[in-house]
C-alpha positions in Angstrom: 54.4 -4.8 -19.9 50.6 -4.5 -19.3 48.4 -5.6 -21.3 46.2 -4.4 -24.2 42.6 -3.9 -23.7 40.9 -5.7 -26.0 38.6 -3.8 -28.1 34.9 -4.9 -28.2 32.6 -5.2 -31.2 28.9 -5.9 -31.1 27.7 -9.2 -32.5 27.6 -9.7 -36.2 23.3 -9.3 -36.6 22.2 -12.8 -37.9 21.0 -13.3 -41.3 17.4 -14.2 -41.5 17.4 -15.1 -45.3 19.5 -17.1 -47.6 20.3 -14.7 -50.3 22.4 -15.9 -53.9 24.7 -18.2 -53.5 23.7 -19.2 -49.8 20.7 -21.1 -51.2 21.2 -24.5 -50.9 18.2 -26.0 -52.8 18.3 -27.0 -56.2 14.8 -25.8 -57.5 13.2 -22.8 -56.5 9.6 -21.0 -56.5 10.7 -17.8 -58.5 9.1 -14.4 -58.1 10.4 -12.0 -60.3 11.3 -8.6 -59.8 8.0 -7.6 -61.3 5.6 -9.9 -59.0 5.2 -11.9 -61.7 5.4 -15.9 -60.3 7.5 -17.7 -62.7 6.9 -21.2 -61.1 9.6 -23.7 -60.3 12.9 -22.6 -61.7 16.6 -24.0 -61.2 18.1 -22.2 -58.7 21.4 -21.8 -61.0 18.4 -20.5 -63.4 17.2 -18.2 -61.0 20.5 -16.8 -60.4 21.2 -15.7 -63.5 18.1 -13.4 -64.2 19.1 -12.1 -60.6 22.2 -11.0 -61.5 20.9 -9.8 -65.4 18.9 -7.8 -63.2 21.3 -5.8 -61.1 19.2 -7.0 -58.3 19.7 -10.3 -55.6 17.4 -13.6 -55.1 16.6 -13.6 -51.4 14.3 -16.8 -50.5 11.4 -15.4 -48.7 10.0 -18.6 -47.6 12.2 -22.0 -47.0 9.4 -24.0 -45.5 7.7 -24.1 -49.2 8.1 -27.2 -51.2 9.9 -26.0 -53.3 11.6 -23.1 -51.1 9.7 -19.6 -52.7 12.8 -17.0 -53.9 12.2 -13.6 -54.9 14.1 -11.3 -57.6 14.7 -8.1 -55.3 17.1 -5.9 -53.7 18.1 -7.2 -50.6 19.4 -3.9 -48.5 15.9 -2.0 -49.4 13.8 -5.2 -48.4 15.7 -5.2 -45.2 15.1 -2.0 -44.3 11.7 -2.8 -45.1 11.2 -5.3 -42.6 12.8 -3.6 -39.8 10.7 -0.5 -40.2 7.9 -2.8 -40.4 9.1 -4.6 -36.7 9.8 -0.9 -35.0 6.5 0.3 -36.2 4.3 -2.9 -34.7 2.8 -1.7 -31.4 4.0 -3.6 -28.3 1.7 -5.7 -26.5 1.0 -4.4 -23.2 0.2 -7.5 -21.1 -2.3 -7.2 -18.5 -0.6 -7.2 -15.5 -2.7 -7.7 -12.1 -1.6 -5.0 -9.3 -2.8 -5.7 -5.6 -3.4 -2.7 -3.0 -3.4 -4.4 0.9 -5.6 -2.8 3.2 -6.4 -3.6 7.3 -9.8 -3.6 8.8 -8.6 -0.6 11.1 -7.1 1.2 7.9 -7.5 4.9 8.6 -9.2 7.3 6.4 -6.7 9.4 4.9 -4.7 6.1 4.8 -7.0 4.3 2.2 -7.4 7.7 0.7 -4.0 7.2 -0.2 -4.7 3.4 -1.4 -7.5 4.4 -3.8 -5.6 6.5 -5.4 -2.7 4.3 -5.9 -5.2 2.0 -7.0 -6.6 4.5 -10.0 -3.2 5.4 -11.1 -2.5 1.0 -11.8 -6.1 1.2 -13.3 -5.4 4.0 -15.7 -2.3 2.1 -16.9 -4.6 -0.7 -18.3 -4.0 -2.9 -15.3 -6.1 -5.2 -13.1 -6.2 -4.1 -9.2 -6.8 -7.1 -6.5 -7.9 -5.6 -3.4 -6.4 -7.6 -0.6 -7.3 -7.4 3.4 -5.6 -8.9 6.3 -6.9 -10.5 9.2 -4.3 -11.2 12.2 -5.5 -12.7 15.5 -8.6 -12.0 16.8 -9.3 -9.5 13.6 -11.1 -12.8 11.8 -14.2 -12.6 14.2 -14.7 -9.5 12.5 -14.5 -9.9 8.8 -17.5 -7.7 7.9 -15.5 -4.5 8.7 -13.0 -5.7 6.3 -15.8 -6.3 3.9 -16.8 -2.6 4.8 -13.5 -1.3 4.0 -13.3 -3.1 1.0 -16.5 -1.9 -0.7 -15.4 1.6 0.3 -12.4 1.2 -1.7 -14.2 -0.1 -5.0 -17.1 2.4 -4.4 -14.6 5.7 -4.8 -13.2 4.2 -8.1 -16.8 3.2 -9.1 -15.9 6.0 -12.2 -13.5 4.1 -13.8 -13.0 0.6 -12.3 -15.8 -2.5 -12.3 -15.7 -5.2 -9.9 -14.9 -8.3 -11.2 -15.2 -10.7 -8.0 -16.9 -9.5 -5.3 -14.8 -9.9 -1.8 -14.2 -13.6 -0.9 -12.1 -15.2 2.4 -9.1 -16.9 1.3 -7.6 -18.5 4.9 -6.7 -15.2 6.9 -6.9 -12.8 3.9 -9.6 -11.4 1.7 -9.7 -10.4 -2.0 -11.4 -8.8 -4.3 -10.7 -8.1 -7.9 -11.4 -4.6 -10.2 -10.8 -3.7 -13.6 -11.0 -0.8 -16.0 -14.2 0.1 -17.6 -14.2 -0.3 -21.5 -14.5 3.4 -22.6 -18.4 4.4 -23.0 -19.2 2.1 -20.3 -21.5 2.8 -17.5 -20.5 1.4 -14.0 -23.1 -1.4 -12.5 -24.7 -0.8 -8.9 -22.4 -4.2 -7.7 -20.9 -2.2 -4.9 -23.9 -0.8 -3.4 -26.1 -4.0 -4.1 -23.7 -5.6 -1.8 -23.2 -3.1 0.7 -27.4 -3.6 0.5 -27.3 -7.3 1.5 -24.9 -6.8 4.0 -26.8 -4.1 5.6 -29.8 -6.6 5.3 -28.2 -9.4 6.6 -27.2 -7.6 9.8 -30.4 -5.9 10.8 -32.6 -9.6 10.6 -31.6 -10.3 14.0 -31.5 -6.8 15.3 -28.0 -7.8 17.0 -25.1 -5.0 17.9 -24.0 -2.6 16.0 -21.1 0.1 15.6 -21.8 3.3 13.4 -18.2 4.9 12.6 -18.5 8.2 10.5 -21.7 6.8 9.2 -20.2 3.8 8.2 -21.7 0.4 9.7 -18.5 -2.1 10.6 -20.0 -4.9 12.5 -22.2 -7.6 11.8 -24.8 -9.3 14.5 -22.5 -13.0 14.5 -19.1 -10.6 15.2 -20.3 -11.0 18.9 -21.8 -14.6 18.9 -18.6 -16.2 19.7 -17.6 -14.1 22.5 -18.7 -15.1 26.4 -20.8 -13.6 28.7 -18.8 -11.9 31.5 -20.8 -11.4 34.4 -20.4 -8.2 35.7 -18.5 -7.7 39.0 -19.7 -5.6 42.1 -17.9 -2.8 42.8 -16.6 -1.9 45.9 -16.6 1.8 47.2 -13.0 3.1 48.6 -13.2 4.8 52.0 -13.2 8.1 50.9 -16.3 7.3 48.4 -18.3 5.7 52.0 -21.3 7.4 53.1 -20.9 9.4 56.3 -23.4 8.3 58.8 -25.2 11.4 60.5 -26.0 12.2 64.0 -28.4 14.4 64.8 -28.5 15.5 68.6 -30.9 15.3 70.7 -33.0 18.4 72.4 -34.1 18.4 76.2 -37.8 19.5 77.2 -36.4 23.2 77.6 -34.9 23.1 74.2 -30.8 22.8 74.6 -28.5 20.4 73.3 -28.3 17.5 75.9 -24.6 17.1 75.4 -23.7 20.9 75.6 -25.5 21.0 78.9 -23.9 18.0 79.9 
């Protein structure tokens, strides 16, 4: 015979307050139904007063000495407490969201990252932009820095930069947060880009321009060894052909034809 399925019930709600006969203290600081402070009263007397008023005796502050008890309608009191708890706004703790980019990221992919970061900022979260470098990309950190500054510049209407790009191991981090309402963004990103361009132009080193954006630094090629150029060997078909001019005799005829 199959066993009957046991019906499950919700757990009984735990009472937060001691009511009437559950109050164990011998004496309470009594507050009557009108809100008047009666003062220290024997619990037995307080219970008689609550029963005479047709209400309940509720211990509202058990940590006091003596505990504070109030004569009231316990059902209405519970309803009001529950309503206050539901009415409180939930505290949304600020969360840091991460957006990852690469030094060689495409323009369209960078726009997608920018839109995603904007969604995080609109939700009230901080955004940490992380640029990861692999292998020889560590020699071109300025490329990643420029990418991160471009991303931050696309969000300067709603966000401010809390921490400018900083290397940590093989990763570079930039932190942004949402602007307070009514505040104007600071020109930290443009200042940082001007500082980078000033450093790049100080020594007159090699630069590379891609879509109007300078992506290299003067020191990017400092650690690369100089390689001498190899002489180029021409193929047989590319070698110049020696031409032999015919020699004319005194009569003006070709010597080879006369022979």
